[in-house]
N, C-alpha and C positions, 0 to 999 in steps of 0.2 A: 418015890418022884424024880427027874433028876436034874442036879438044879443048869443054873443057865451058864452059861462059857462066861470066861474075863475076862476084856477086852484090854489091854494096856496097853494105852499109848505113848510118847513123844509129842508134847503138840509141837513145837522148832520142829522145826524142818518133814512136820507129817500131819501136821493137820495145818498149821499154821506154819510161813515160812516162818526158817532161818535170820539171822544179820547177817547178808550174804554181803560180799570185799565188795558188793557197788554200796552196799551203805557205809563203811567203812572208808573205802576210795573215795567218797561224797563226801563224808566226816574231814580226813585228813585233808581237805584240798587247799594247797593257800596256807595253811601249817608250815612251810618249809620242814615237816617230821616224813619221812619216808610212807609212802603206803605199810610196805615190808617191816619197818621197824616198826611203826603202832603198833599193831602185828604181832610184834613177837615182846614190845613193850605190856601189853591189852594181857598179851598170855600172863606177864610174870610180874605184872603186877595184877592186877584188876581182876583174873576172870574165876579164884577162886574163892573171893572175898566177895564180889557181886554176887556172885551166886550161892553161894550158898547165908548167904545175908546177912555178911560180917560189917556189912556199910550198907550206909544208906544210901539210899537210892539216888539222894540229897550233893552224897557225896564222888556217888559217881559220875556227877554232873558240872560236880566244882571240878574235879579230879579228870574230866574230857578235854575243861571251857581251859587249864591248865597246860596241858599236853597238844589242844586244836584250838589256841585261844583264836581263828579266821575267824567258827563259827561260831557264836554263841544260842543260849541255853535255847531260849526258843527256838529258837530253831535249830538247833540240838534233832527238840523231843518231835519236831514235824519230822522231822529228814525219819528219824526214827518207826513215828505212827503210820506211813509212809509206804511201808518197807514196811512190817508185820501183816499181812495178809491173808488170809487161808488160802489150800491147799485144798487140788479139791476132795483126798477121804475127811476135809470140815463140809461136805451137803451131802458125807451120804452118813453121817453120825443118828440123825434120828429113826432110819432106812435102820440099823445096827443096833441101836437099844431095842428093836424091837426083840431078836436075836440072842443080843447076851449088856448084860450088864459090863456099862464103859469110862475108862478109870485116866486120865492120864498122871505123864510123871516123866517131870521135867530139867530141867537145870535153865531153873529164869527166876525173872520177876511177880509179881501178881499185879506187881501197880500196870506192866506192860504186855498183860493177855488178858483182864480184866473186859477190858471194852471190847475186843471180839470174839472173846468166849461165852460172855453171854445172853445172847440171844441160841447158840446149840445146847445151854446150863442147863436145861430139864432133858438130856439125857444122856450126864455125866450123871456117875451114878459117885465118883472120886475122883479129887483132883489134890495133887503131890504137884508142890513148887519146889521146889532143889531150897532158895533164897525164905521160906518160912518156915521147914524144917531142919535147917542149917547144916544138908549132905545133901551132897553132889554128883550124881554119877560121873565116872563108876562102880564107887564108893557100893559097894553091897550091904548095909545097914538103909538106906535110904529102900531099898530092894522091897531085903525086911518084911518095913516096916508099911509097902504097897500090898508085901502081901497078907498083914493080918488084918489090910482091908476087907482083904476081897470075900466076900462068900461062895461063891456058886463049881462052878467044875474046871475042867476042863480048862490051864489060862496061855494063855495069846500075846504077850506083844509083844511089839512094830519097835522100831527105832533106826534113822537111817544113818548113826553111827555102830561101824559094827566093833567097838570099844568096850560098847553099851550091851553087851547082845549077851556076855559073860556071864555078867550075875544076873541075869536072868536064867539061863539054860538049870546056872547054880543048883535053883532051886524045883528045877525040872517045867518049867513053862516055853513054850517053845521058842523059841526065836528067829525074826521076820525083820531081814533087812531091809526098809523103805527105799527099792532103788528107783532113779528121776526119769524111769519111765513108767513107772508106778503098775507091776505086774503083780508087786504086796497086794494090791488092796483083793483083787482077783483069789489070791492068798487069803488074807481074812479070811471071804465072802465065801468059798469053800469048807474056812472049817466054821465058820454059823450055822452052816447050816449041814453040817455032816451029826 
């Protein structure tokens, strides 16, 4: 008996939106810090500790309030919720789940994905979120963790960042870049139906 294909998807940037530059621009408005300076600061001080769960969500909001005092905590959370929305692939998950086991692998926080993923949760076999496992893409260890959870035949991985594809390829996964135009969706469907 052939085992089902395994479809591993990045959540942010593939199934739901990433934090866009417009989100960060709105956060920094009136803060006295430029968008470029803030992004550099986030990359240097916050990105790894936030995505690997080394700090709590509360500590992130406190850091953000310190750096951008013009926006209060509740407004920042509402802004974030407005910017995390479903992408077209979100609507494909139910159909794809009849062809393959679907797994999510994301550098993110469960607190920020939980509500938007709830309606599609029945179609997802496993969810691996960096803040829960203490590992962050493109660290090969997080891919190996996901690989240990896969049960089927051929594996396809989709991510919107090229740097995150190489560790998947090293495990023998077929890796696809999620392009802005959405041509990757056709590649997924061809893979699932082959």
